C-alpha positions as CSV (number, residue, x, y, z in Angstrom):
1,X,102.0,151.2,145.6
2,X,102.8,147.2,146.4
3,X,105.1,145.3,144.6
4,X,106.7,142.1,144.6
5,X,109.7,141.0,142.8
6,X,112.3,138.8,142.3
7,X,115.1,139.7,144.0
8,X,118.4,138.8,141.6
9,X,116.8,139.9,138.6
10,X,115.7,143.2,139.9
11,X,119.3,143.8,141.7
12,X,120.9,143.1,138.4
13,X,118.7,145.8,136.7
14,X,119.6,148.6,139.3
15,X,122.9,147.6,138.7
16,X,123.2,148.3,134.9
17,X,121.1,151.6,136.2
18,X,123.3,152.9,138.0
19,X,125.7,153.4,134.8
20,X,123.8,155.7,133.6
21,X,123.0,158.2,136.4
22,X,123.7,161.8,136.2
23,X,125.7,162.9,139.2
24,X,126.8,166.0,138.1
25,X,122.5,167.1,137.4
26,X,122.1,171.0,139.2
27,X,118.7,169.4,140.8
28,X,120.3,166.3,141.6
29,X,117.2,164.5,140.5
30,X,119.0,162.4,137.8
31,X,121.1,160.8,140.8
32,X,117.6,158.7,140.9
33,X,116.0,155.9,138.7
34,X,112.7,156.3,137.5
35,X,110.1,153.3,138.7
36,X,106.8,153.3,136.7
37,X,104.1,150.5,136.4
38,X,104.1,149.5,132.6
39,X,101.1,147.2,132.8
40,X,99.3,145.2,135.5
41,X,102.3,142.5,135.5
42,X,106.0,144.8,134.6
43,X,107.4,147.7,135.9
44,X,110.1,149.9,134.2
45,X,113.2,151.2,135.3
46,X,114.8,154.1,134.0
47,X,118.2,155.5,134.0
48,X,119.2,158.9,132.2
49,X,121.1,162.2,132.1
50,X,119.7,165.5,132.1
51,X,118.7,165.8,128.7
52,X,117.9,162.3,128.1
53,X,121.1,162.0,125.4
54,X,121.9,158.9,127.1
55,X,119.8,156.5,128.7
56,X,118.6,152.9,129.7
57,X,115.1,151.2,130.2
58,X,114.5,147.9,131.6
59,X,111.4,146.6,131.9
60,X,110.9,143.1,134.0
61,X,108.2,141.0,135.5
62,X,106.6,141.3,138.6
63,X,105.4,138.7,141.6
64,X,102.3,141.1,141.8
65,X,101.5,144.9,142.0
66,X,98.6,146.7,142.8
67,X,97.9,150.8,143.2
68,X,100.4,151.4,140.1
69,X,102.0,154.3,140.7
70,X,105.9,156.1,139.1
71,X,108.5,157.3,141.7
72,X,112.3,158.2,141.7
73,X,114.5,156.6,144.4
74,X,118.4,157.5,144.9
75,X,120.0,154.8,142.1
76,X,123.5,154.4,144.4
77,X,121.7,154.3,147.7
78,X,119.0,151.5,146.3
79,X,121.5,149.8,144.8
80,X,123.5,149.6,148.3
81,X,120.1,148.2,150.0
82,X,119.0,145.4,147.5
83,X,122.3,144.5,147.8
84,X,123.0,144.1,151.1
85,X,119.4,141.9,151.8
86,X,119.7,138.4,152.2
87,X,116.4,137.2,150.4
88,X,114.9,136.1,147.0
89,X,111.8,137.9,146.7
90,X,111.7,141.9,147.5
91,X,108.4,143.3,148.5
92,X,108.3,147.2,148.1
93,X,105.6,149.6,149.2
94,X,105.2,153.3,148.5
95,X,103.3,154.8,151.4
96,X,101.2,158.1,151.5
97,X,103.9,160.0,153.2
98,X,106.4,159.5,150.2
99,X,108.4,157.0,151.9
100,X,109.3,153.7,149.9
101,X,109.3,150.8,152.3
102,X,111.8,147.8,150.8
103,X,111.4,144.4,153.2
104,X,114.0,141.4,152.1
105,X,113.6,138.7,154.9
106,X,114.2,140.1,158.0
107,X,115.3,143.2,156.9
108,X,113.2,146.7,156.6
109,X,114.3,149.7,154.6
110,X,112.1,153.2,154.4
111,X,113.6,155.3,151.4
112,X,112.4,158.8,150.6
113,X,111.5,159.0,146.9
114,X,111.2,162.3,144.8
115,X,108.6,163.6,142.7
116,X,108.6,162.9,138.9
117,X,107.3,166.1,137.7
118,X,111.1,167.1,137.0
119,X,112.1,164.1,134.9
120,X,112.3,164.3,131.2
121,X,111.1,162.0,128.8
122,X,112.6,159.2,127.1
123,X,113.2,160.1,123.5
124,X,111.1,158.4,121.1
125,X,113.3,155.6,119.0
126,X,111.8,155.1,115.5
127,X,113.3,153.7,112.2
128,X,114.5,150.7,110.4
129,X,117.1,148.3,112.7
130,X,118.9,145.0,112.0
131,X,120.0,142.4,114.1
132,X,123.2,141.5,115.5
133,X,125.1,138.7,117.7
134,X,125.8,139.9,121.1
135,X,129.1,138.1,120.7
136,X,129.8,140.0,117.7
137,X,129.1,143.5,119.2
138,X,131.2,142.6,122.5
139,X,133.8,141.6,120.1
140,X,134.1,144.9,118.0
141,X,133.9,147.0,121.3
142,X,136.4,145.0,123.7
143,X,138.9,145.0,120.2
144,X,139.0,148.2,119.7
145,X,138.0,150.0,123.5
146,X,141.3,150.6,124.8
147,X,142.9,151.9,121.9
148,X,140.2,154.9,122.1
149,X,141.4,158.2,123.3
150,X,140.2,159.7,126.4
151,X,141.8,162.7,125.8
152,X,139.2,166.2,125.9
153,X,141.3,168.0,123.8
154,X,140.7,164.9,120.9
155,X,137.3,165.4,120.5
156,X,136.8,163.3,117.2
157,X,139.3,159.9,118.5
158,X,137.3,160.3,122.0
159,X,134.7,157.6,120.4
160,X,134.7,153.9,118.7
161,X,133.8,154.7,114.8
162,X,131.5,152.4,113.7
163,X,130.8,151.7,110.1
164,X,129.8,149.4,107.3
165,X,132.0,148.6,104.4
166,X,131.9,145.9,101.8
167,X,129.8,143.4,103.7
168,X,131.7,143.9,106.8
169,X,130.9,145.9,110.0
170,X,133.9,147.7,111.1
171,X,135.3,149.7,114.5
172,X,137.9,151.1,114.9
173,X,139.6,153.1,118.1
174,X,142.8,155.8,118.1
175,X,144.6,157.9,120.1
176,X,147.2,159.4,117.0
177,X,149.9,156.7,118.9
178,X,147.9,153.6,118.5
179,X,145.0,152.0,116.6
180,X,142.6,149.1,116.8
181,X,140.8,147.7,113.9
182,X,137.9,145.0,113.9
183,X,135.3,143.6,111.8
184,X,132.4,141.5,111.5
185,X,130.7,140.3,108.4
186,X,127.5,141.4,107.7
187,X,125.2,139.5,104.9
188,X,122.4,142.7,104.7
189,X,123.6,145.9,103.7
190,X,123.8,148.2,106.0
191,X,124.9,151.4,103.8
192,X,122.2,153.7,103.8
193,X,121.9,153.0,107.9
194,X,125.5,153.8,108.6
195,X,126.3,156.2,105.6
196,X,129.6,158.1,106.7
197,X,129.7,156.0,110.0
198,X,129.1,156.8,113.6
199,X,131.2,158.1,116.5
200,X,130.4,156.4,119.7
201,X,131.5,158.0,122.9
202,X,134.1,155.5,125.3
203,X,132.0,156.5,128.4
204,X,129.0,155.1,126.5
205,X,130.8,151.9,124.6
206,X,131.9,151.1,128.7
207,X,128.7,151.1,129.6
208,X,127.1,148.8,126.8
209,X,129.6,146.7,127.6
210,X,128.9,145.8,131.0
211,X,125.1,145.3,129.7
212,X,126.3,142.6,127.0
213,X,128.8,140.9,129.2
214,X,125.7,140.1,131.3
215,X,123.9,138.2,128.2
216,X,124.3,135.6,126.1
217,X,126.6,136.0,123.8
218,X,124.4,134.1,121.2
219,X,121.4,136.0,121.4
220,X,120.3,138.4,119.1
221,X,119.7,142.5,119.7
222,X,118.1,145.0,118.0
223,X,120.0,148.7,116.2
224,X,118.6,151.1,115.5
225,X,120.4,154.3,113.6
226,X,119.0,157.6,114.2
227,X,120.5,160.9,112.9
228,X,121.9,161.9,116.4
229,X,121.3,158.4,118.2
230,X,121.9,154.5,118.4
231,X,119.6,152.6,120.5
232,X,120.3,148.6,121.6
233,X,117.4,146.4,122.3
234,X,118.1,143.3,124.7
235,X,115.8,140.8,125.3
236,X,116.9,138.2,128.0
237,X,114.2,135.6,127.3
238,X,115.5,133.6,130.6
239,X,115.2,136.4,132.8
240,X,112.4,137.8,131.1
241,X,114.0,141.5,130.8
242,X,113.5,143.9,127.9
243,X,116.0,146.2,128.1
244,X,116.6,149.3,125.6
245,X,119.5,151.7,125.8
246,X,120.0,154.8,123.7
247,X,123.0,156.7,123.3
248,X,124.0,160.0,121.5
249,X,126.6,160.3,118.8
250,X,129.8,162.3,119.0
251,X,129.4,163.0,115.0
252,X,130.8,161.3,112.2
253,X,133.9,163.6,112.5
254,X,136.4,160.7,112.5
255,X,140.2,160.9,112.0
256,X,141.3,160.0,108.4
257,X,142.8,156.3,109.0
258,X,142.7,154.5,106.5
259,X,145.8,156.0,104.7
260,X,148.0,154.4,106.9
261,X,147.1,150.8,106.5
262,X,149.7,148.9,104.5
263,X,150.2,145.4,102.9
264,X,152.9,143.2,104.7
265,X,156.7,143.8,104.5
266,X,158.7,141.8,107.0
267,X,157.2,139.6,109.0
268,X,158.1,138.8,112.7
269,X,156.4,135.6,114.2
270,X,157.0,134.5,117.9
271,X,155.4,133.3,121.0
272,X,153.2,135.6,122.8
273,X,153.8,134.3,126.3
274,X,157.5,134.4,125.9
275,X,157.2,138.0,124.6
276,X,155.4,139.1,127.4
277,X,157.7,137.5,129.9
278,X,160.4,139.6,128.4
279,X,158.5,143.0,128.0
280,X,157.5,142.7,131.9
281,X,161.4,142.6,132.7
282,X,161.9,145.1,130.6
283,X,159.4,147.5,132.2
284,X,161.1,147.1,135.3
285,X,163.8,149.8,133.6
286,X,162.0,152.4,131.7
287,X,161.3,155.7,132.3
288,X,158.0,156.0,133.8
289,X,157.6,159.4,131.4
290,X,158.5,157.5,128.5
291,X,158.1,153.5,128.7
292,X,159.8,153.2,125.3
293,X,161.6,149.6,124.9
294,X,164.4,149.6,121.9
295,X,163.5,146.5,119.7
296,X,166.9,145.8,117.6
297,X,165.8,143.0,114.9
298,X,168.0,140.7,112.6
299,X,167.6,137.8,111.5
300,X,165.6,135.3,113.9
301,X,165.9,137.2,117.1
302,X,165.0,140.4,118.6
303,X,167.3,141.9,121.5
304,X,164.9,144.1,123.5
305,X,166.4,146.7,125.4
306,X,165.6,149.5,128.0
307,X,167.0,151.8,130.3
308,X,166.0,154.1,133.0
309,X,166.3,157.9,134.2
310,X,168.7,156.4,137.0
311,X,171.2,154.3,134.4
312,X,170.0,151.3,135.2
313,X,169.9,149.0,131.9
314,X,168.1,145.8,131.1
315,X,168.0,143.4,127.3
316,X,167.6,140.4,126.6
317,X,167.0,138.3,123.2
318,X,164.2,137.0,122.0
319,X,163.9,134.2,119.4
320,X,161.5,134.6,116.5
321,X,160.7,133.8,113.0
322,X,162.3,136.6,110.9
323,X,164.3,137.1,107.6
324,X,163.9,140.3,106.4
325,X,166.5,143.5,106.8
326,X,168.2,144.5,110.4
327,X,165.9,147.0,111.8
328,X,166.2,149.1,115.2
329,X,162.6,150.4,116.3
330,X,161.3,152.2,119.0
331,X,158.3,150.6,121.0
332,X,156.0,151.8,123.6
333,X,156.1,148.9,126.2
334,X,152.4,150.0,127.4
335,X,150.5,149.6,124.1
336,X,152.1,146.7,122.8
337,X,151.5,144.7,126.5
338,X,147.6,146.0,125.7
339,X,147.8,144.7,122.2
340,X,148.9,141.3,123.6
341,X,146.7,140.8,125.7
342,X,144.3,141.1,123.3
343,X,145.5,138.2,120.5
344,X,143.9,135.1,121.0
345,X,146.3,133.3,119.7
346,X,149.5,131.6,121.5
347,X,151.8,133.3,118.3
348,X,151.9,136.9,117.8
349,X,152.9,138.3,113.8
350,X,154.2,142.0,114.0
351,X,154.9,143.5,110.5
352,X,157.5,146.1,109.9
353,X,158.8,148.2,106.8
354,X,161.6,150.5,108.5
355,X,162.5,152.4,111.5
356,X,159.9,155.3,111.0
357,X,157.1,153.4,109.4
358,X,153.9,152.2,111.2
359,X,154.1,148.5,113.1
360,X,151.0,146.0,112.9
361,X,150.1,143.7,115.2
362,X,148.0,140.7,115.0
363,X,147.2,137.1,115.4
364,X,148.6,133.7,114.3
365,X,146.8,130.9,113.1
366,X,143.7,133.0,111.9
367,X,142.0,129.3,111.3
368,X,141.3,129.1,115.5
369,X,139.4,132.5,115.4
370,X,135.8,132.3,114.0
371,X,136.2,133.2,110.3
372,X,133.7,136.1,110.3
373,X,135.6,138.1,112.7
374,X,139.2,140.2,112.4
375,X,141.1,142.5,114.3
376,X,144.6,143.9,114.3
377,X,146.1,146.6,115.9
378,X,149.2,149.6,114.7
379,X,151.4,151.1,116.6
380,X,153.7,154.5,115.9
381,X,157.0,154.2,116.2
382,X,158.9,156.1,119.0
383,X,162.3,157.5,119.1
384,X,165.0,155.5,121.0
385,X,167.7,158.2,121.0
């Protein structure tokens, strides 16, 4: 088999593929990617786990190809080799001895390949699909990803919960201490596709996010939901790449989160930048095991206090707009910092009710945000005694 192809495009595909290889497979065969001829002018590059539950195939054009064959090659080694080459065009040739010769500029590499006999077949993707804007799907993932639990024990929280509700696609993430909520408007009725909602593993959302971030946010993608999987089809018209990602779903057994929502009670508004500066100073004197800040809230002021296990203390007042009752609340500095970093506007809004009720955080000036998108965060109060 002889191939000639664009180095930049091939490198982009290999980078995406390495995120899907299975480095823990018993045989080691799934540390490889599958390279195969699709037709006379295109090749497909596939990476998957040992059960083909999660994977990716990218189809790209080649400059030329002869004697079409299929083979497996170590993904990370090939990635390192392709990155090192100083050229625009790659030449690849599979010889009779089972060696892949890769040439770029003056550099030449001989790479061993493996037989495809032990490789699994890709799952069939069928059923009704809907189109979704790349930027909108990225919005849902980015705004909620950091709130998703990474703890194995919290099985029904280890993913982003995607659902359709009253003309909106919603994604929710939580770890029981914090919750992220994001929604986008959707004209098409998708209730039959989503049914009770789907749960996508956090690590799979990370893989998908990296691929989407390399695409034009205005591009449309096709989403297909099957009984145990979701697939996303992306066509890059500029680079002439067709990518299909399939992800196994964790199920529909998600935590009940709607019951904790409430209407605004007392509203605090202030400068996001000013609060972030105070938090940076306050976290110098917080305990590593319990980085809790004391928020002493009164008329137009929050007195932020912290202390650690070695008698270091900190306090600083922050000017805000607030006219509710006096409240003292314990807040996790880590969670609050992460949430503030996701706020898109100059001002933050915090809704509070009492010392023991949830804290809601969202952005001010919603007219500056695209009208078809909405998000907010919820924090559980912490003990400051």
